[in-house]
N, C-alpha and C positions, 0 to 999 in steps of 0.2 A: 353263519354256517359254513362248515366245509364241505365241499362237493365230493364225491366217490371218485372221481378221477385226481385230485389232490391226493387223497387218502392212499390210493393206489400207488402215486409216486413216491408219497414219503415211506411207506409200508416197504416198497420194493428196494429204497435206497437204504432203509434200516437192517433189511436183511443182507444187501450186499457189504454194506460196511461190518456188519455181524461175522459173515464170511472173512472179510479181511481181518478183523481183529482175531478172530479164531487162526487164523493161518500164519498171523505176524505182520505187522506193519511194515516191518525190513524185509519181507520174503515177499511180498507181492509187487509186481511189476507197475508202474506207475499208469498206464493204461487202463487200468481196471479201476482207479479213481475218477474217470471221466463220465461213466455213466451214473456212478454216484454222484457227481457233482451236478449233472443235469438234472437228474430225476429230483435231486433234492431242491432245487431251483425251481423246477416245474411245481410242485408240491407247495413250497411256501407263496411263491408268486402268484401261481396260476396260468404262467405263460409258458408252454412246452416248445423249447428250442429245437428240438429233433423234428416235431411235426411241422413247424414253421420252415425249417428248411426243405423239409420232402415236399411240402406244397409250394415252394419257390420253385423247385426243380420240374413242377409239372405234376406232380402224382395229385389225385383226388383225395380229399378227406371224406372219410366213409364212416358211417357207425359200425362199430365193431360187431355188436349185436341187434339182434331186430326185436322190435319191441310185439 
């Protein structure tokens, strides 16, 4: 079963790649592909590189929504 976080990353990357496609792949700057690649990797593997990076820099991992 896929978790909600993984689906969040996959849907974000799908929306971003749709925007790139609508704009034109040759028009978009290469830096816009970085969040698409990272979020796709996080959605497929379950490992978020961005979260790992910020935790290594000393930021606290908090839940974004209280239950």
